N, CA, C and O of each residue as an XYZ file, in Angstrom:
940
protein
N      18.552      0.717      9.315
C      19.716      1.218      9.600
C      19.328      2.215      8.655
O      18.932      1.724      7.598
N      19.317      3.485      8.704
C      18.886      4.882      8.112
C      20.386      5.447      7.018
O      21.522      5.211      7.431
N      20.216      6.032      5.928
C      21.042      6.479      4.849
C      20.862      7.600      5.109
O      19.735      8.093      5.069
N      22.244      8.464      5.533
C      22.284      9.832      5.760
C      22.706     10.221      4.471
O      22.067     10.782      3.580
N      23.792      9.865      4.503
C      24.591     10.231      3.440
C      24.935     11.114      2.267
O      25.888     11.729      1.789
N      23.421     10.805      2.012
C      22.704     11.539      0.800
C      20.945     11.468      0.572
O      20.107     10.701      1.045
N      20.848     12.461     -0.233
C      19.392     13.109      0.648
C      18.314     11.551     -0.077
O      18.350     10.573     -0.824
N      17.622     12.204      0.695
C      16.122     11.196      0.578
C      15.506     11.274     -0.465
O      15.476     12.399     -0.964
N      14.742     10.088     -1.245
C      14.179     10.207     -2.138
C      12.637      9.740     -2.142
O      12.276      9.725     -0.965
N      11.929      9.480     -2.711
C      10.499      8.462     -2.614
C      10.591      7.845     -2.885
O      11.171      8.240     -3.897
N      10.537      5.993     -3.089
C      10.323      4.674     -3.670
C       9.019      4.506     -3.896
O       8.352      3.888     -3.067
N       8.612      4.865     -4.698
C       7.550      3.867     -5.173
C       6.674      2.398     -5.830
O       6.209      2.318     -6.967
N       6.636      1.641     -5.074
C       6.237      0.154     -4.937
C       4.885     -0.421     -5.376
O       3.969     -0.512     -4.560
N       4.687     -0.962     -7.142
C       3.351     -1.596     -7.358
C       3.848     -2.624     -8.046
O       5.045     -2.857     -8.218
N       2.904     -3.267     -8.459
C       2.580     -4.864     -8.515
C       1.597     -5.575     -7.989
O       1.002     -5.348     -6.936
N       1.408     -6.597     -8.875
C       0.263     -7.719     -8.956
C       0.185     -8.024     -7.400
O       1.132     -7.752     -6.662
N      -1.260     -8.737     -6.830
C      -1.500     -8.846     -5.621
C      -1.033    -10.640     -5.156
O      -1.332    -11.730     -5.644
N      -0.203    -10.225     -4.027
C       0.266    -11.138     -3.363
C       1.883    -12.095     -4.144
O       2.163    -13.255     -4.446
N       2.765    -10.342     -4.189
C       3.877    -10.251     -4.413
C       4.752     -9.968     -3.288
O       5.981     -9.902     -3.331
N       3.829     -9.769     -2.044
C       4.475     -8.895     -0.837
C       5.336     -7.870     -0.991
O       6.439     -7.548     -0.550
N       4.123     -7.235     -2.116
C       4.312     -5.633     -1.271
C       4.753     -4.866     -0.058
O       5.686     -4.240      0.444
N       3.487     -5.303      0.116
C       3.168     -4.278      2.025
C       4.629     -4.939      2.666
O       5.307     -4.268      3.444
N       4.981     -6.153      2.304
C       5.949     -6.378      3.867
C       7.585     -6.331      2.729
O       8.567     -6.665      3.391
N       7.857     -6.051      1.529
C       9.413     -5.288      1.084
C       8.710     -3.763      1.189
O       9.467     -3.149      1.941
N       8.177     -3.324      0.994
C       8.337     -2.021      0.980
C       8.613     -1.560      2.059
O       9.423     -0.639      2.155
N       7.607     -2.443      3.795
C       8.132     -2.118      4.891
C       9.311     -2.240      5.280
O       9.778     -1.484      6.131
N      10.061     -3.298      4.676
C      11.377     -3.648      5.285
C      12.622     -2.877      4.381
O      13.802     -2.757      4.713
N      12.014     -2.440      3.236
C      12.706     -1.012      2.681
C      12.850     -0.083      3.305
O      13.972      0.254      3.683
N      11.700      0.636      3.608
C      11.472      1.721      4.673
C      12.436      1.357      6.453
O      12.991      2.182      7.179
N      12.368      0.610      6.549
C      13.070     -0.165      8.268
C      14.872      0.336      7.851
O      15.596      1.172      8.392
N      15.156     -0.705      6.535
C      16.749     -0.777      6.904
C      16.893      1.224      6.497
O      17.616      1.912      7.218
N      16.261      1.744      5.534
C      16.213      3.240      5.393
C      16.100      4.019      6.178
O      16.859      4.977      6.025
N      15.222      4.074      7.317
C      14.859      4.638      8.387
C      13.817      5.782      7.998
O      13.694      6.892      8.516
N      13.055      5.180      6.879
C      11.867      5.948      5.776
C      10.724      5.240      6.771
O      10.651      4.501      7.752
N       9.926      5.944      5.881
C       7.957      6.372      6.566
C       7.724      5.662      5.486
O       8.124      6.081      4.400
N       7.015      4.425      5.593
C       5.798      3.724      4.759
C       4.929      3.833      5.137
O       4.339      3.214      6.022
N       4.556      5.003      4.283
C       2.878      4.743      3.497
C       2.116      3.849      3.660
O       2.673      2.882      3.139
N       1.203      3.545      4.046
C       0.155      2.150      4.212
C      -0.621      2.877      3.424
O      -1.063      3.822      4.078
N      -1.056      2.888      2.151
C      -2.801      3.538      0.974
C      -3.855      2.925      1.500
O      -4.987      3.405      1.432
N      -3.487      1.433      2.266
C      -4.387      0.818      1.977
C      -5.273      0.678      3.830
O      -6.380      0.245      4.151
N      -3.976      1.353      4.767
C      -4.637      2.042      6.119
C      -5.490      3.434      5.947
O      -6.526      3.640      6.579
N      -4.878      4.442      4.932
C      -5.347      5.414      4.601
C      -6.693      4.959      4.735
O      -7.376      4.979      5.759
N      -7.046      4.496      3.460
C      -8.740      3.834      3.452
C      -9.224      4.033      4.598
O     -10.030      4.904      4.924
N      -8.641      3.055      5.378
C      -9.424      2.252      6.228
C      -9.217      3.972      7.152
O     -10.051      4.870      7.042
N      -8.211      4.061      7.825
C      -8.939      5.583      8.605
C     -10.135      6.086      8.294
O     -11.091      5.956      9.060
N     -10.267      7.077      6.475
C     -11.334      7.739      6.052
C     -12.361      6.713      6.623
O     -12.756      7.194      7.685
N     -13.067      5.320      6.357
C     -13.387      4.182      6.783
C     -13.970      4.789      8.324
O     -14.982      5.406      8.661
N     -12.785      4.273      9.031
C     -13.056      4.559     11.176
C     -14.148      5.897     11.373
O     -15.244      5.769     11.919
N     -13.590      7.282     10.782
C     -13.683      7.587     11.156
C     -15.124      8.474     10.643
O     -15.789      9.282     11.292
N     -15.279      8.071      9.482
C     -16.954      7.899      9.257
C     -18.023      7.357      9.460
O     -19.212      7.624      9.289
N     -17.235      6.282      9.981
C     -17.925      4.902     11.331
C     -18.016      5.933     12.246
O     -19.168      6.336     12.090
N     -17.482      6.626     13.134
C     -17.175      7.456     14.459
C     -18.123      8.545     14.195
O     -18.667      9.007     15.197
N     -18.574      9.276     12.557
C     -18.407     10.337     12.682
C     -20.568     10.442     12.407
O     -21.353     11.387     12.324
N     -20.754      8.627     12.348
C     -22.491      8.355     12.161
C     -22.430      8.363     10.320
O     -23.470      8.390      9.661
N     -21.065      8.334      9.689
C     -21.281      8.542      8.018
C     -22.022      7.333      7.614
O     -22.990      7.366      6.854
N     -21.521      6.229      8.162
C     -22.101      4.761      7.925
C     -22.941      4.236      9.184
O     -22.628      4.161     10.372
N     -24.530      3.783      8.267
C     -25.059      3.445      9.619
C     -25.648      2.225      9.218
O     -26.217      2.014      8.147
N     -25.361      0.925     10.760
C     -25.995      0.194     10.175
C     -25.709     -1.023      8.470
O     -26.357     -1.643      7.627
N     -24.254     -0.694      8.882
C     -24.011     -1.141      7.283
C     -23.688     -0.197      5.987
O     -23.016     -0.326      4.964
N     -23.917      0.084      6.145
C     -24.712      1.220      5.146
C     -23.943      2.623      5.050
O     -24.334      3.575      5.726
N     -22.428      2.765      3.873
C     -22.240      3.710      3.653
C     -22.887      4.408      3.197
O     -23.599      3.857      2.358
N     -23.183      6.213      3.367
C     -24.079      7.176      3.519
C     -22.412      8.071      2.522
O     -21.560      8.735      3.113
N     -22.414      7.791      1.033
C     -21.182      8.819      0.393
C     -21.199      9.804      0.907
O     -20.598     10.083      1.945
N     -22.057     10.670      0.117
C     -22.650     12.176      0.175
C     -21.780     12.691      1.606
O     -20.889     13.540      1.573
N     -22.233     12.004      2.812
C     -21.966     12.088      3.901
C     -20.467     12.047      4.442
O     -19.872     12.606      5.363
N     -20.016     10.827      3.124
C     -19.204     10.185      3.783
C     -17.413     11.288      2.571
O     -16.186     11.257      2.477
N     -18.472     11.928      2.076
C     -17.638     13.368      1.446
C     -17.420     14.095      2.166
O     -16.355     14.478      2.650
N     -18.708     14.447      2.364
C     -18.241     16.018      3.590
C     -17.380     16.049      4.098
O     -16.708     17.081      4.090
N     -16.938     14.802      4.866
C     -16.084     14.660      6.231
C     -14.650     15.155      5.920
O     -13.892     16.035      6.328
N     -14.646     14.396      5.216
C     -13.259     14.856      4.252
C     -12.659     16.040      4.484
O     -11.456     15.936      4.242
N     -13.008     17.291      4.904
C     -12.272     18.311      5.101
C     -11.883     18.246      6.935
O     -11.295     19.214      7.418
N     -12.068     17.671      7.370
C     -12.006     17.087      8.689
C     -11.106     16.275      8.835
O     -10.822     16.059     10.013
N     -10.544     15.738      8.095
C      -9.769     13.970      8.910
C      -8.265     14.660      7.815
O      -8.099     14.926      6.625
N      -7.451     14.707      9.060
C      -5.921     14.869      8.734
C      -5.286     13.375      8.505
O      -6.334     12.762      8.703
N      -4.460     12.489      8.270
C      -4.398     11.678      8.069
C      -2.399     11.326      8.239
O      -1.821     11.469      7.162
N      -1.622     10.986      9.247
C      -0.143     11.205      8.945
C       0.407      9.802      9.467
O      -0.366      8.968      9.938
N       1.442      9.634      9.387
C       2.743      7.791      9.876
C       3.487      9.047     10.676
O       3.548     10.252     10.430
N       4.058      8.165     11.815
C       5.000      8.460     12.463
C       5.636      7.075     12.254
O       4.918      6.076     12.200
N       7.068      6.994     12.126
C       7.756      5.926     12.531
C       7.819      5.602     14.169
O       7.906      6.363     15.132
N       7.733      4.057     14.068
C       7.767      3.579     15.201
C       9.111      3.188     15.558
O       9.345      2.245     14.802
N      10.131      3.382     16.286
C      11.061      2.170     16.407
C      10.723      0.533     16.645
O      11.066     -0.437     15.970
N      10.085      0.598     17.611
C       9.571     -0.807     18.862
C       8.826     -1.619     17.391
O       8.972     -2.840     17.331
N       8.364     -1.201     16.714
C       7.677     -1.426     15.756
C       8.851     -2.120     14.453
O       8.989     -3.298     14.123
N       9.285     -1.365     14.133
C      10.200     -1.294     12.985
C       9.085     -0.971     11.629
O       9.147     -1.448     10.496
N       7.964      0.107     12.248
C       7.262      0.099     11.440
C       6.775      1.205     11.316
O       7.446      1.993     11.983
N       5.792      1.794     10.714
C       5.404      3.595     11.102
C       3.375      2.600     11.146
O       2.803      1.671     10.576
N       3.022      3.877     12.455
C       1.792      4.247     13.182
C       1.126      4.906     12.222
O       1.726      5.797     11.621
N       0.182      4.695     11.993
C      -1.232      5.652     11.308
C      -2.011      6.693     12.612
O      -2.723      6.126     13.440
N      -1.830      7.995     12.678
C      -3.459      8.715     13.215
C      -3.763      9.663     12.901
O      -3.161     10.666     12.517
N      -5.034      9.343     13.085
C      -6.003     10.552     12.495
C      -6.334     11.713     13.179
O      -6.387     11.750     14.408
N      -6.540     12.574     12.528
C      -6.042     13.867     13.358
C      -5.679     14.128     15.300
O      -6.154     14.577     16.343
N      -4.315     13.349     14.608
C      -3.738     13.176     15.900
C      -3.398     12.400     17.104
O      -2.590     12.529     18.023
N      -4.515     11.346     16.691
C      -4.959     10.021     17.633
C      -4.414      9.137     16.587
O      -4.416      9.214     15.358
N      -3.668      7.767     17.920
C      -3.316      6.721     17.226
C      -4.103      5.761     16.917
O      -4.745      5.340     17.879
N      -4.302      5.242     15.912
C      -5.650      4.259     15.250
C      -5.163      3.550     14.728
O      -5.682      2.953     13.785
N      -4.209      3.385     15.064
C      -3.076      1.836     13.986
C      -3.975      0.455     14.862
O      -3.779     -0.649     14.353
N      -4.537      0.472     15.609
C      -4.764     -1.385     15.918
C      -6.757     -0.558     15.361
O      -7.331     -1.004     14.368
N      -7.302      0.409     16.108
C      -8.822      0.979     15.484
C      -8.848      0.195     14.012
O      -9.407     -0.899     13.932
N      -8.184      0.839     12.794
C      -8.540      0.441     11.397
C      -8.050     -1.144     11.405
O      -7.011     -1.308     10.765
N      -8.309     -1.708     11.689
C      -7.856     -3.164     11.769
C      -8.927     -3.913     11.947
O      -8.955     -5.096     11.608
N      -9.899     -3.308     12.489
C     -11.916     -4.140     13.521
C     -12.249     -4.775     12.146
O     -11.660     -4.268     11.191
N     -13.221     -5.950     11.850
C     -13.997     -5.899     10.998
C     -15.391     -5.056     10.496
O     -15.937     -5.415      9.452
N     -16.034     -3.728     11.416
C     -16.263     -3.369     11.795
C     -15.979     -2.519      9.987
O     -16.686     -2.388      8.987
N     -14.713     -2.161     10.326
C     -13.627     -1.184      9.238
C     -13.412     -1.390      7.868
O     -13.201     -0.658      6.901
N     -13.584     -3.239      8.163
C     -12.959     -4.105      7.287
C     -13.957     -4.427      6.115
O     -13.812     -4.582      4.902
N     -15.217     -4.469      7.121
C     -16.354     -4.539      5.751
C     -16.470     -3.643      4.730
O     -16.689     -3.825      3.532
N     -16.238     -2.333      5.568
C     -16.778     -0.933      5.036
C     -16.014     -0.489      3.723
O     -16.537     -0.122      2.670
N     -14.607     -0.603      4.022
C     -13.748     -0.119      3.600
C     -13.444     -0.123      1.764
O     -12.910      0.743      1.071
N     -14.142     -1.728      1.302
C     -14.412     -1.423     -0.255
C     -15.044     -0.340     -0.576
O     -14.597      0.500     -1.358
N     -16.290     -0.265      0.085
C     -17.181      1.072     -0.136
C     -16.836      2.286      0.058
O     -17.549      3.101     -0.527
N     -16.259      2.570      0.479
C     -15.411      3.503      1.015
C     -14.294      4.401     -0.120
O     -14.183      5.599     -0.381
N     -13.723      3.421     -0.507
C     -12.718      3.429     -1.017
C     -13.080      3.904     -2.146
O     -12.695      5.001     -2.553
N     -13.738      3.258     -2.681
C     -14.636      3.709     -4.379
C     -14.802      4.725     -4.269
O     -14.958      5.147     -5.415
N     -14.932      5.906     -3.254
C     -15.971      6.853     -3.410
C     -15.137      8.153     -4.314
O     -14.459      8.930     -3.641
N     -15.181      8.282     -5.265
C     -14.608      9.315     -5.811
C     -13.399     10.544     -5.417
O     -12.364     10.831     -6.018
N     -14.121     11.243     -3.895
C     -13.690     12.240     -3.539
C     -12.688     12.005     -2.376
O     -11.905     12.789     -1.839
N     -13.106      9.875     -2.006
C     -12.251     10.216     -1.576
C     -11.255      9.786     -1.775
O     -10.423      9.812     -0.868
N     -10.891      9.146     -3.195
C      -9.496      8.735     -3.779
C      -8.808     10.134     -4.432
O      -7.653     10.428     -4.739
N      -9.978     10.783     -4.485
C      -9.259     12.149     -4.927
C      -8.344     13.088     -3.794
O      -7.190     13.499     -3.679
N      -9.533     13.138     -3.107
C      -8.444     13.369     -1.153
C      -7.165     13.406     -0.395
O      -6.431     14.260      0.103
N      -7.254     11.032     -0.627
C      -6.186     10.500     -0.189
C      -5.000     10.101     -0.987
O      -4.084      9.369     -0.614
N      -5.159     10.744     -2.256
C      -4.099     10.978     -3.203
C      -3.563     11.957     -3.202
O      -2.352     12.042     -3.407
N      -4.511     13.196     -2.916
C      -3.815     14.727     -2.799
C      -2.514     14.915     -1.115
O      -1.357     15.311     -0.979
N      -3.585     14.368     -0.174
C      -2.510     13.614      1.114
C      -0.985     13.017      0.386
O       0.136     13.502      0.544
N      -1.267     12.144     -0.217
C       0.089     10.909     -0.205
C       1.430     11.444     -0.689
O       2.596     11.123     -0.461
N       0.382     13.113     -2.034
C       0.969     13.529     -3.161
C       2.014     14.872     -1.992
O       2.984     15.509     -2.401
N       1.514     14.947     -0.786
C       1.988     16.105      0.093
C       3.395     15.528      0.901
O       4.533     15.975      0.755
N       2.977     14.418      1.781
C       3.129     13.245      2.557
C       4.800     13.089      1.232
O       5.947     12.738      1.510
N       4.477     13.325      0.484
C       6.118     12.443     -0.816
C       6.925     13.346     -0.974
O       7.990     13.252     -1.584
N       6.273     14.775     -0.176
C       7.149     15.890     -0.952
C       7.997     16.593     -0.259
O       8.687     17.534     -0.649
N       7.894     15.792      1.504
C       9.362     15.575      2.591
C      10.292     14.431      2.057
O      11.372     14.315      2.636
N       9.987     13.493      0.930
C      10.517     12.910      1.194
C      10.912     11.216      1.743
O       9.871     10.595      1.957
N      11.871     10.590      1.936
C      12.216     10.024      2.940
C      10.711      8.856      2.903
O      10.510      8.285      3.975
N      10.182      8.679      2.282
C       8.910      7.669      2.084
C       8.949      6.265      1.258
O       9.555      6.050      0.208
N       8.222      5.456      1.936
C       8.022      4.384      0.687
C       6.834      3.858      0.872
O       6.323      3.563      1.952
N       6.369      3.732     -0.242
C       4.605      3.699     -0.928
C       4.353      3.019     -1.834
O       4.408      3.225     -3.047
N       3.919      1.751     -0.962
C       3.320      0.924     -2.164
C       1.228      1.004     -2.505
O       0.267      1.583     -2.000
N       1.427      0.229     -3.410
C      -0.193      0.581     -4.347
C      -0.328     -0.604     -5.493
O       0.093     -1.752     -5.642
N      -1.066      0.229     -6.138
C      -1.323     -0.372     -7.301
C      -1.484      0.426     -7.991
O      -1.719     -0.108     -9.075
N      -1.531      1.978     -8.131
C      -0.890      3.336     -8.776
C       0.039      3.898     -8.532
O       0.313      4.799     -9.325
N       0.566      3.778     -7.880
C       1.583      4.464     -7.086
C       3.126      5.380     -7.879
O       3.702      6.404     -7.513
N       3.385      4.440     -9.070
C       3.847      5.492     -9.228
C       3.545      5.635    -11.226
O       4.104      5.667    -12.322
N       2.416      5.669    -10.612
C       2.133      6.208    -12.083
C       0.960      7.536    -12.102
O       0.857      8.514    -12.843
N       0.244      7.111    -11.055
C      -0.997      8.046    -10.984
C      -0.222      9.181     -9.586
O      -0.283     10.409     -9.635
N       0.328      8.536     -8.659
C       0.159      8.933     -7.326
C       2.288     10.337     -7.246
O       2.556     11.529     -7.093
N       3.055      9.034     -7.472
C       4.620     10.126     -7.674
C       4.581      9.515     -9.167
O       5.442      8.641     -9.263
N       3.922      9.681    -10.253
C       4.546      9.774    -11.500
C       6.198     10.270    -11.550
O       7.038      9.482    -11.985
N       6.552     11.502    -11.118
C       7.997     11.781    -10.640
C       9.041     10.767     -9.469
O      10.012     11.438     -9.119
N       9.035     10.082     -9.158
C       9.565      9.408     -7.518
C      10.239      9.398     -8.863
O       9.892      9.346    -10.043
N      11.880      9.503     -7.847
C      12.539      8.863     -8.472
C      13.617      7.666     -8.479
O      14.705      7.477     -9.024
N      12.522      6.736     -7.340
C      12.698      4.760     -7.841
C      11.330      4.247     -8.318
O      10.243      4.439     -7.773
N      11.471      3.879     -8.918
C       9.647      3.319     -8.824
C      10.323      1.678     -9.481
O      11.067      1.319    -10.393
N       9.338      0.890     -8.109
C       9.357     -1.215     -8.318
C       8.179     -1.466     -8.955
O       7.317     -1.297     -8.093
N       7.819     -1.679     -9.662
C       6.891     -2.739    -10.053
C       7.418     -4.857     -9.534
O       8.467     -5.499     -9.483
N       6.386     -5.059     -9.356
C       6.627     -5.962     -8.185
C       5.486     -7.465     -9.223
O       4.463     -7.144     -9.828
N       5.918     -8.721     -9.185
C       5.681     -9.485    -10.478
C       6.396    -10.599     -9.711
O       7.325    -10.421     -8.923
N       5.719    -12.037    -10.117
C       5.885    -13.243     -9.212
C       5.118    -14.151    -10.495
O       4.430    -13.600    -11.355
N       5.277    -15.070    -10.465
C       4.449    -15.776    -11.702
C       3.494    -16.951    -10.952
O       3.694    -17.875    -10.164
N       2.109    -16.256    -11.801
C       0.771    -16.253    -10.263
C      -0.070    -17.402    -10.229
O      -1.285    -17.525    -10.073
N       1.718    -18.971    -10.582
C       1.038    -20.375     -9.770
C       1.263    -20.205     -8.118
O       0.584    -20.441     -7.118
N       2.948    -19.520     -8.465
C       3.766    -19.098     -7.070
C       2.891    -18.254     -6.032
O       2.447    -18.460     -4.902
N       2.855    -17.212     -6.945
C       1.583    -15.793     -5.791
C       0.414    -17.492     -5.609
O       0.980    -18.583     -5.682
N       0.034    -17.475     -5.555
C      -1.044    -18.098     -5.219
C      -0.941    -19.863     -4.390
O      -1.739    -20.438     -3.650
N      -0.265    -20.074     -4.667
C       0.599    -20.929     -3.389
C       0.967    -19.809     -2.444
O       0.515    -20.092     -1.335
N       1.484    -18.872     -2.434
C       2.095    -18.259     -0.780
C       0.701    -17.140     -0.278
O       0.705    -16.436      0.732
N      -0.390    -17.238     -1.276
C      -1.677    -17.041     -0.845
C      -2.091    -17.934      0.022
O      -2.575    -17.653      1.118
N      -1.883    -19.332     -0.527
C      -2.715    -20.531      0.069
C      -1.895    -21.001      1.538
O      -2.474    -21.687      2.380
N      -0.364    -20.491      1.724
C      -0.110    -20.819      2.351
C      -0.101    -19.712      3.769
O       0.440    -20.033      4.827
N      -0.713    -18.545      3.580
C      -0.781    -17.869      4.453
C      -2.146    -18.269      4.787
O      -2.452    -17.991      5.947
N      -2.964    -18.787      4.162
C      -4.389    -18.431      5.037
C      -4.503    -19.672      5.373
O      -5.019    -19.799      6.484
N      -4.121    -21.019      4.658
C      -3.524    -22.299      5.965
C      -3.554    -22.049      6.767
O      -4.462    -22.393      7.525
N      -2.480    -21.216      7.141
C      -1.918    -20.642      8.551
C      -2.519    -20.155      9.743
O      -2.175    -20.202     10.924
N      -3.895    -19.483      8.911
C      -4.723    -18.716      9.930
C      -5.831    -19.743     10.337
O      -6.775    -19.386     11.042
N      -5.686    -21.138      9.840
C      -7.302    -22.099     10.095
C      -7.957    -22.213      8.725
O      -8.552    -23.260      8.468
N      -7.892    -21.020      7.615
C      -9.405    -20.956      6.553
C      -9.119    -22.131      5.980
O      -8.083    -22.761      6.197
N     -10.353    -22.604      4.947
C      -9.959    -23.527      4.583
C     -10.700    -23.493      2.900
O     -11.840    -23.455      2.437
N      -9.210    -23.534      2.340
C      -9.049    -22.823      1.116
C      -8.737    -24.165      0.371
O      -8.394    -25.140      1.040
N      -8.831    -24.237     -0.801
C      -8.189    -24.751     -1.912
C      -6.724    -24.180     -3.068
O      -6.461    -23.071     -3.534
N      -6.228    -25.146     -3.162
C      -5.151    -24.555     -3.624
C      -5.818    -23.879     -5.435
O      -5.970    -22.798     -6.003
N      -5.938    -24.742     -5.598
C      -7.642    -24.092     -7.337
C      -8.381    -22.763     -7.206
O      -8.678    -21.904     -8.037
N      -8.615    -22.894     -5.673
C      -9.543    -21.614     -5.760
C      -8.729    -20.219     -5.599
O      -8.942    -19.037     -5.871
N      -7.899    -20.824     -5.133
C      -7.152    -19.503     -4.975
C      -6.162    -18.777     -6.460
O      -6.301    -17.673     -6.988
N      -5.444    -19.602     -6.710
C      -5.604    -19.739     -8.553
C      -6.023    -19.087     -8.898
O      -5.266    -18.126     -9.031
N      -7.425    -18.818     -9.376
C      -8.322    -18.342     -9.893
C      -8.668    -17.745     -9.432
O      -9.748    -17.428     -9.931
N      -8.367    -17.002     -8.249
C      -8.981    -15.754     -7.747
C      -7.738    -14.867     -7.955
O      -7.781    -13.649     -8.129
N      -6.234    -15.891     -7.900
C      -5.312    -14.661     -8.585
C      -4.615    -14.078     -9.784
O      -3.676    -13.318    -10.020
N      -5.633    -14.882    -10.516
C      -6.096    -14.838    -12.281
C      -6.606    -13.721    -12.280
O      -6.177    -12.686    -12.790
N      -8.539    -14.095    -11.089
C      -9.348    -12.601    -11.653
C      -8.968    -11.840    -10.569
O      -9.389    -10.684    -10.521
N      -8.296    -12.231     -9.741
C      -7.899    -10.257     -9.272
C      -6.694     -9.688    -10.373
O      -6.017     -8.858     -9.767
N      -6.516     -9.751    -10.889
C      -5.171     -9.571    -11.902
C      -5.719     -8.732    -13.259
O      -5.544     -7.688    -13.888
N      -6.675    -10.228    -13.231
C      -7.767     -9.012    -14.482
C      -8.927     -8.131    -13.802
O      -9.458     -7.404    -14.641
N      -9.513     -7.985    -12.400
C     -10.156     -6.707    -12.045
C      -8.884     -5.405    -12.191
O      -9.174     -4.348    -12.752
N      -7.212     -5.692    -11.504
C      -6.890     -4.757    -11.378
C      -6.613     -3.857    -12.341
O      -6.725     -2.640    -12.195
N      -5.999     -4.803    -14.023
C      -5.828     -4.320    -14.875
C      -6.670     -3.413    -15.536
O      -6.285     -2.417    -16.148
N      -8.002     -3.839    -15.377
C      -9.246     -3.080    -16.426
C      -9.746     -2.030    -15.380
O     -10.228     -1.009    -15.871
N      -9.703     -2.128    -13.845
C     -10.823     -1.327    -13.745
C     -11.344      0.234    -13.673
O     -11.869      0.218    -12.559
N     -11.517      1.522    -14.153
C     -12.025      2.034    -14.878
C     -11.027      3.353    -13.992
O     -10.483      4.265    -14.615
N     -10.938      3.191    -12.324
C     -10.233      4.597    -12.276
C      -8.743      3.867    -11.430
O      -8.836      2.829    -10.775
N      -7.659      4.496    -11.572
C      -6.635      4.240    -11.643
C      -5.855      2.368    -12.418
O      -4.971      1.745    -11.830
N      -6.194      2.124    -13.114
C      -5.988      0.700    -12.572
C      -4.311      0.358    -12.798
O      -3.420      1.175    -13.028
N      -4.216     -0.896    -12.675
C      -2.951     -1.096    -12.446
C      -2.204     -1.763    -13.552
O      -2.472     -2.856    -14.051
N      -0.523     -0.366    -14.096
C       0.021     -0.936    -14.854
C       1.385     -0.155    -14.555
O       1.373      0.879    -13.886
N       2.745     -0.782    -15.162
C       3.143     -0.930    -14.988
C       4.051      0.698    -15.754
O       3.991      0.893    -16.968
N       4.935      1.842    -14.658
C       5.099      2.293    -15.165
C       6.832      2.671    -16.488
O       7.846      1.974    -16.534
N       6.594      3.711    -17.170
C       7.816      2.647    -18.031
C       8.955      3.143    -17.802
O       9.795      2.585    -18.508
N       9.509      4.154    -16.963
C      10.739      4.246    -16.167
C      10.506      3.244    -14.249
O      11.324      3.554    -13.383
N       9.763      2.527    -14.008
C       9.928      1.297    -13.367
C      10.869      0.053    -13.120
O      11.484     -0.251    -14.142
N      11.095     -0.614    -12.205
C      12.296     -1.510    -12.196
C      11.836     -2.826    -11.855
O      11.751     -3.165    -10.675
N      11.546     -3.558    -12.758
C      11.008     -4.895    -12.517
C      11.601     -5.808    -11.708
O      12.664     -6.346    -12.017
N      10.830     -6.107    -10.385
C      10.948     -7.503     -9.361
C      10.846     -8.877     -9.706
O      10.026     -9.364     -8.926
N      11.079     -9.355    -10.136
C      10.496    -10.483    -10.008
C      10.560    -11.728     -9.527
O      10.729    -12.693    -10.272
N      10.427    -11.832     -8.196
C      10.643    -12.425     -7.083
C      10.414    -13.638     -6.710
O      10.464    -14.124     -5.580
N      10.038    -14.336     -8.186
C       9.144    -15.854     -8.143
C       9.585    -17.268     -7.251
O       9.023    -18.233     -6.732
N      11.525    -16.507     -7.504
C      12.367    -17.087     -7.119
C      13.240    -16.862     -5.681
O      14.100    -17.373     -4.964
N      12.683    -16.142     -5.771
C      13.499    -15.376     -4.836
C      13.239    -14.939     -2.883
O      12.479    -14.098     -2.402
N      14.303    -15.991     -2.090
C      14.318    -15.044     -0.556
C      14.087    -13.712     -0.487
O      14.120    -12.777     -1.287
N      13.779    -13.893      0.977
C      13.027    -12.015      1.062
C      15.115    -11.737      1.279
O      15.478    -11.064      0.314
N      15.874    -11.948      1.859
C      16.953    -11.268      1.812
C      18.143    -11.079      0.323
O      19.203    -10.515      0.049
N      17.230    -11.868     -0.242
C      17.759    -12.029     -1.654
C      17.370    -10.821     -2.546
O      18.071    -10.398     -3.466
N      15.802    -10.160     -2.053
C      15.526     -9.228     -2.795
C      15.871     -8.440     -2.465
O      15.935     -7.532     -3.293
N      16.436     -8.083     -0.831
C      16.909     -7.098     -0.650
C      18.509     -6.439     -0.633
O      19.235     -5.530     -0.230
N      18.406     -7.689     -1.419
C      19.845     -7.172     -1.888
C      20.065     -7.104     -2.873
O      21.113     -6.535     -3.175
N      19.395     -7.525     -3.689
C      19.015     -7.015     -5.329
C      18.074     -5.364     -4.920
O      17.846     -4.531     -5.797
N      17.795     -5.246     -3.962
C      17.056     -3.761     -4.357
C      17.622     -2.653     -3.928
O      17.456     -1.566     -4.482
N      18.676     -2.923     -2.420
C      20.449     -2.226     -2.342
C      20.865     -2.403     -3.931
O      19.873     -2.519     -4.651
N      21.529     -2.426     -4.294
C      21.950     -2.622     -5.831
C      21.358     -1.744     -6.585
O      21.873     -0.857     -7.265
N      20.374     -1.986     -6.461
C      19.093     -1.074     -7.758
C      19.449      0.621     -6.807
O      19.652      1.741     -7.278
N      19.414      0.282     -5.760
C      18.696      1.532     -5.426
C      19.801      2.342     -4.552
O      19.566      3.083     -3.598
N      21.838      1.817     -5.455
C      22.731      2.693     -4.831
C      22.644      3.252     -6.400
O      22.712      4.473     -6.540
N      22.517      2.522     -7.439
C      23.126      2.498     -9.094
C      21.543      4.017     -9.403
O      21.647      4.937    -10.215
N      20.580      3.826     -8.682
C      19.813      5.097     -8.867
C      19.855      6.840     -8.583
O      19.741      7.896     -9.206
N      20.121      6.288     -7.086
C      21.721      7.615     -6.378
C      22.498      7.734     -7.422
O      22.935      8.862     -7.651
N      22.704      7.120     -7.919
C      24.207      7.639     -8.533
C      23.759      8.180     -9.773
O      24.448      8.902    -10.495
N      22.693      7.849     -9.985
C      22.098      8.490    -11.594
C      21.839      9.764    -11.452
O      21.980     10.536    -12.401
N      21.385     10.207    -10.143
C      20.237     11.303     -9.503
C      21.574     12.147     -9.854
O      21.612     13.359     -9.643
């Protein structure tokens, strides 16, 4: 259902891992008819382009060569009503499926750590936001990418709840993991996200906190729509 009665805004969604940020951000975008900007997909798109252009060879990321390609890549998102989500395009070509390959997955973390790549994509994300009507999730959206976003959410949940969600997800895929292993990983991931040198995870001072430890997806959306109405009334 598209919200056409009021001007569109930027909605930034930050928070801890395994809180369901991407799923919730996609649901918000679909509900409002907004564009969902998947920051992880953008880093995958750069990785894909680097692979295609030969800047990644035999699994080795040549950082200088990747950085030299940045001026030749344009990334856009287009809402796909059939999927109820946004598809990513690289230089005008649909890349939604191509960026999910194992080859891209194996290299994306190294590509995303390149300072020039981060700077380029943050600039792209900010340019996308100028048109409003976007929902973006990540770790530093409300603090670095869109510090002036009209609405900022910070999602959190009890670490044990997040671990259980992640455990159930992995087991459903057939992965052999233990709950204790996942709980340890969640705690370590939180520490790493909050202490990393570049754009650490932190709650923006003006963010609205959503603790979804004991909330269903429907309850989260009901909560969000009430907060959205309050935010727009205050603009």
